[in-house]
C-alpha positions, 0 to 999 in steps of 0.5 A, a space after each residue: 669507831 666513827 670519826 668526824 672530819 670529812 663529813 663536815 668539811 662543807 659546813 660553816 666554820 663555827 659549826 665544824 668547831 662545835 662538832 669537833 668539841 662535841 666529839 662529832 655530835 650536834 643537836 638540832 637546837 644548836 643549828 641556828 647558833 652555828 649557821 646551819 638550817 634544817 634543810 642542810 641537816 635533813 639532806 645530811 640525814 637523807 644521804 646517810 652522812 649523818 645518823 640520829 643518836 637521840 631524838 634531835 641529836 645527830 652523829 655527823 659521822 658514820 660507824 659506831 659512836 665512841 663512848 664520849 659521843 654517846 655521852 654528848 648525845 645523852 646530855 644534849 638530848 636532856 636539854 641545855 641545863 643538863 649535865 653528866 653526873 654520878 658514875 658517868 661524871 666519875 669516869 670522865 674525871 678519872 675517879 673510876 675506870 669503869 663505864 656504867 651500863 647507862 649514861 647518868 644525866 642530872 637535870 633541874 627539878 623544875 624541868 619536865 624531861 621525858 625518859 631517854 633511851 640508855 640514860 638514867 635521869 637524876 633531878 636536882 634542885 641545885 644543879 646550877 651550883 653543882 655544874 662545873 663551870 667549864 669542863 666538857 662535856 657538861 658535868 658536875 663538879 668533882 666534889 658534887 660527883 663524889 657526894 652523889 656517889 656516896 648516896 647511891 651505895 648501900 653501906 657507909 663503907 661504900 660511901 667512905 670508899 668514894 671519899 677515900 678514892 677521891 682524896 687519895 687520887 688527889 682529884 679533890 680534898 677533904 676541905 672542898 668536899 666538906 664545903 660542898 657537903 655543908 651546902 646540901 640541905 639533905 644528905 644521908 649519913 651527914 654526921 658520919 661523912 663529916 667525921 670521915 672527912 675530918 679523919 681523911 684530912 688528918 691523914 687517913 687514906 683508906 676505909 680501913 684507916 678510917 675504921 681504925 681511928 673511929 673504932 679502935 684508937 679514938 673510942 678506947 682512948 689510945 694515944 693519937 697517932 700521926 697519920 701517913 708519918 714520913 720517915 727518912 732512911 738511908 734507903 729513901 723516904 717512906 710513909 707509915 700508916 699510924 706512928 705514935 712517935 713518943 712511944 715508938 709504935 707503928 700501926 700498919 693497916 692492911 686492907 687486902 686479903 692477899 698480896 703479891 710476893 714482892 709486896 710481902 717482902 717489901 712490908 717485911 723490909 719496912 718492918 725490919 728497918 723500923 725495928 732497927 730504928 727502935 720502932 715496934 710495928 703491929 699489922 692489922 687487917 679487916 677482921 682485927 679492926 672491924 670485928 675485934 676492935 676492942 681486942 685490937 685496942 687492948 693489944 696496942 695498949 700493951 705494946 704502947 705501955 712497953 714503950 713507956 705509955 703511962 695510960 690505960 685504954 678506956 672501954 668504948 661502951 658497956 659491952 667493950 671487949 677490953 681485957 678479953 683478948 
């Protein structure tokens, strides 16, 4: 990988500092601000000490540029108001570990920016608000990045996934995401996303947990569970997905198709400890919650009644499958 350093030793101090900040990358338009003239840039290029990365943007080192240097080159090429966004901003902020095949850059809708090799341009009417005030390279705020990503997926579950990932990794909160969402004049699935963020704020940590609240518990009138309920035992503190304290019933949700043996034994140990505390544990996966929500609600209701619940589940609609399990 290329590294700045020796190639910049004879440059003005301000120029060296800027190059260090920008991972060894410098735009021609920045040169006058740091005491550098075109003749010096031309000499660096002619001698092979510097190489072009984008039109008017140069690597001040030799060798293969790092991914961060490529990101800097893309956003500098797009102009002073441009920011990295979408999957690229997500990678920079730790929302995802994957590097997209192209660099995503957002520019103001009013700016005429031509296509850039290796870059996907997005145009925004509210980029000044979306831009993070201090992080480098320039990028969108994490809340804006998350909401941008919810608009790139094909399904609402994909959108839920980005919301859960952002909040579950503690990069932001459901409240901050709601604030950012309300500022957007147009956004797909607005009402559903607002509801999902309310559920996440209430403790839902995964897409499956959101589906449980929205498709099983709430529409069938089941008692509201306490999400991520903290339970302290002699072995330590644990968290239960959904605990209906009054009726001593726990609903655990398992979104993985398979588990390592150690995880399965840990689940068994947790369930046994709950049983010793007088808590009945029910475990459900994707098919139970998303394909058979009515039958799942029916079974949970039966267990709740055994625990003393005096109520009855309510049909979620004309074709509800309650009583058919």
